[in-house]
N, C-alpha and C positions, 0 to 999 in steps of 0.2 A: 745470912739475911733471907727472910721468907717473903714471898709475894702473895698478894691477895688471890683467892681462888679464881675469881673471874678473870684476872690478868693471865694466870697460868693456863686457863682453859682457852682464852683467846690466842695466846701464843702457840699452844698446841695445834689448834685448828688452822692457824696461819701457816704453820710449818707443813701440815698435811696438804694444804692447797698448793703451797710452793713446790712441794715434792711431786705432786700430781701434774702440775704444769710442766715441770722440768722433764718428767718421764714422757709426757705426751710430745714434747718438743724433740726429745731424743728419738722416740719411735717414729715421728714424722720425718726427721732427718734421715734416719736409717732407711726408711721406706723409699724416700725420694732419691737416695743416692745409689739405688740398685737397679736402675733402668736397664743397663747393659746386661746384667746377670739375669734379670727377668726375661729380657728379650731372647737371650741364648737358651734359657730353659724352655721358653715357649716355641723356639725355633722359627720365629717370625717377628718382623717389625710391625707394630700397629700404626698405621698411617692415616691420619685424617685428611680427607680431600674434598674438593667441591662435589656437589651432587651431580654436576654435569656441565662442564665448561669446555667446549671444543678447543683443542690445542693445549689445554692445561690439565684437565682431568675429566675423562669421559669414558664410560663403560659401553662396550659394543653389545650386540645382541647375544653374543656367546658368553658375556660376563667378563671379558678381558678389559683391563684398564689401560689407558694410554694418555700421554700428555707430559708437558714440561714439569709440572709439580709431581706427577707420578714418578717421573724419572729421578727426581731428587731422592725420593724414598727408596727407589730401587738401587740407587747408588750407595745409600747407607747400608742396605742389606748386602750389597756386593762387598763392601768394606769389611763387614762383620763375618759373613757366612761364605764369601766367595760364590754367592748365588743370588742374583737379583730378583729371583721369583719368590724369595722368602719374605713376602710382605702381605699383610692382610689390610685391605683398603676399607676405610670406614667413611662413607659419604656423610657430610655434615653441612647443614644450612648455616648461613652467616650468623644467625642469632644463637646458635648452639656451639659453634666451633671452639671458642675460647674456653667455655665452661667444660666442654668435653675433655679438652687437654688438661685443664686444671684438675678435673675430677678423675684423671688417670684412665679415661676410656680409650685414649690413644697415647702412643709414645712420642709422636712427633706430628705437628700440624703443618702440612705442606699444601696450603690452600689459599692462594692469592689473598694474603692477609697483610695489611699495611702495618709496618713497624711504627708504633707511637709510644710515647712515654706512659700514658695512662693505661695502656694494655699491659705493660710490664708491671706497673705498680699495683694496679687494682686486682689483677688476676694471678700475680706471683709467677710470671712467665718471663722467659728470655728469648728474644729474637736472635737467631744464630748468626746469619750473614745474609746480606742482600743478594737474593738470587735473580731479581728482576726489578729494574728501575722503571716505574710507571708514573702516570699522572692522570688526573681526571679530565675527561673530555666530553664532547657533546655529539650526538647523532641527530640529524634532522632529515626530513624528506627533501629530496632533490628539488621538487617543484616549488619549495618555499623560496628558493634563490637566496639563501642566507650564506654569507661568506665568513662571518665572524660571530663569536659568542656575544659580542657587545650589541648585536642586533636582536637578541632574544628577549628583550624586556616585554613583559605582558604575556609570556608564553605559559602554557601548562606543561610542567616538566615531571616526567616519571623518574622516580629515584627509589632505591631500595632502603627500607627502614633500618635503623640501628647500624649504620655504616658511616665511615669517615666521609663518604661521598655526600651524604645528606648535610653534614656540617660545612664542608667545603663549598657546596652550592649556596648555602645561606650567606656565607662570608663573601663570596664573589659578587653576588647580586647586591649586597648591602654596600660594599666598597664602591661599586660602580653606580650606585643610586638607581638601580633597576628593580622592577617589580616582577613577580612571577607567582604562579599558583602551584603549590607542591602537591603532587600526586604520589603518595608513598605506599609501598607494598612490601610486605614481609617476605613473600615468596618470589623467587626469581621468575618462575613461569607466569605468575600473575602480572609481574612488571612488564614482561615482554609482550604478553597478550594485550595489555592496556595500550602500549605504544603502537603495536601493529594495527590494532583496531581503531586507532584515532582518538582514544580518550585523552591523549596528551600529544603535544606538538614536538616535544623534545625528549630524548632519552639520555641520561647522564650516568656515567660510571667510569671506572678505569678504562683508559683507551684500549688496552689489550683486550678487555672484555667486549668493547664495542665491535672490534674486528670479528670476534667470535660470534657475537649475537647477530650481526648483520647476515652471516651465512645461514642463520636459521629461518630468516624471513622468506616468504614465497618469491619475492622479487628483490634480491639484495641490491641490484643496481639502482633501485629507486631511493636509496638512502645514502647520505654522505656523512662522513666523520669530519667535523671541523678541525682546523689546524690548531685551534687554541688549546693549551694545556693549563689548567688553573690551579694545580696542586702538585705537591711532592707525594708520591705513593711508593715508597720503597717496600717491595714485597719480599718476605723472608720466611723460611721455615722457623717454627716456634717450638720450644721445649719448656718444661717446667723448671723453675728455679730450684736451687739446692741439689743440683746434680751436675757438677762441673765436668765430670768425665763424659757424660752424655752430650753436654753442650759442646765440648771440644770435638767429639766425633762428628756431630752434625755440621758444625761450623767448618771443620777442615775437610769434610766431604765436598762442600761447595767450593772451598778454596783450592782443593786438589784439582777439580775440573777446570777452574780458571787458569791455574798455573800450567796445567797440561796444554791448554790451547795456546797460551803464550809461548810455551817451549816447543810447540809443534808436535806434541805427542798425541796420537789419536788411537782409536780402537783398531785401526788398520795397521799401524806400525808399532804397536806396543811391544812386540817381540824384538824388534830392532832396538827399541828404546832400552830394553833390559840389558843390551850389550853396550850401550853408550858409555863413553868415558868422560862426558861432560858433567861436571860436578852438580849443576842444578838438576839435570835429568836423573842422575844417579840417586840424589836425595829424594826426588819425587817417586821413582819406581822402587826404591827400597834396597838398591844394591850398595848404598853407603848410608851409614847412620842407623839409628834405632828409633826413628820418629814414630812409627806405628806402634811399636812395643810400649812406648811411653803412654799410649792411650789404651793399653790392654788389647791392641790389635796385632796383626802380623806385620812383618817388615814390608810386605808387598801390598799393603792395604790400598794404596792409591792405584797401583797397577791393576788390582782387581776391579776397581771402579771404572777405569778407563777401558779395560778389556770388555767388560760386560755392558757398560752403559755409554761410555764415550766421554769426550771432553765437553766443556761448556758450549763451544760452538756447535758441536755435533747435536747435542740435545736441543739447542735453540733452533737450529735450522730445520731439523726433521719435525719438530712439534709446532712451532709458531712462525718460523722464518721462511727462507727462500724455498725450501723443499716441502713445505706444508701448504695446505689449502689457504691458510690465513695470510701468509706472506707479509708478516709484520716486519718493517724495517728494523734493523738492530738499534739504530739511534744511540741513545745513552748506554745501551747494553753492549756496545762494542767494547773491546779491550781498551785500556787507557792509551796504549801505543797505536791505536787504530782510529782515534777520534772519539771514543766513548769514555765512560768513567768507571767501567768494571775493572776492579783492581784487587788482587789478592796478595796478602802478606807472603813473603817467601817461606819455603820449607827449608830451614837450616838451623 
């Protein structure tokens, strides 16, 4: 049986297009599933962080980075290289952070970013594990004598553009039949200057950021953070989709630090923990099982993290908690057996 020439030409062109699409998909998949290998060849983890948020990611005058989110990336580097310094930090604004990760400018985004469905589906990303449970709050000047967010109707409110904060704000005021004037700013510095100069009456963002921002003002004691929390803001490190191995490494880096705190394993007693005969501790530090090797890491991958960076409680306390200038109460970020909701699956 013979087919008309136009039919055969269309069929041939269709086949060409299908093959090209398939080849592109294979190439894309291969590229995205090589993050660990590229990181090892580069000898460094590319980590996207905030441009400057005290307690979470901030660079000092000598160029050294410090903070809670910074330590997450250092922990990943410790697991891979046994060296927490093998990280290249890339400061990113809120409007470029997700695109930068999607476009492979960084390997991991550890930058006070809220886990939401649309961010995974629209950008082709995966949030690894909740590292910090947060919620949107409000800061006002003390002399306003405001005790509740329900008293803020009619206020001028400073909010950062293109963030979940902006949408939560609109929802909260609509539900409570309140009015407000939105003063939105793309850049963080512009947002803070507007609030401090009096262009707006209220500053809203994640509560953790409010603690950090207040310290930047000339007179921090003149500003109060209201007790109201109006949203769920689960902050988590983010990676690209189509790379399950890399997702596992980042996810279990966070979980290893949580499990270590629960088991009482710290950077100070890690050598004793390596001699422990307790099954849970042995699996954590790698003296039993091959859990690290199943992620193409070493048996002592978690011990490396704890030795160089510490457990979850250690990185919390020194960066944002009791041992830091911010002194943010742990609240929801306490372990599940200490009144919080931080909870890691077991290593077994």
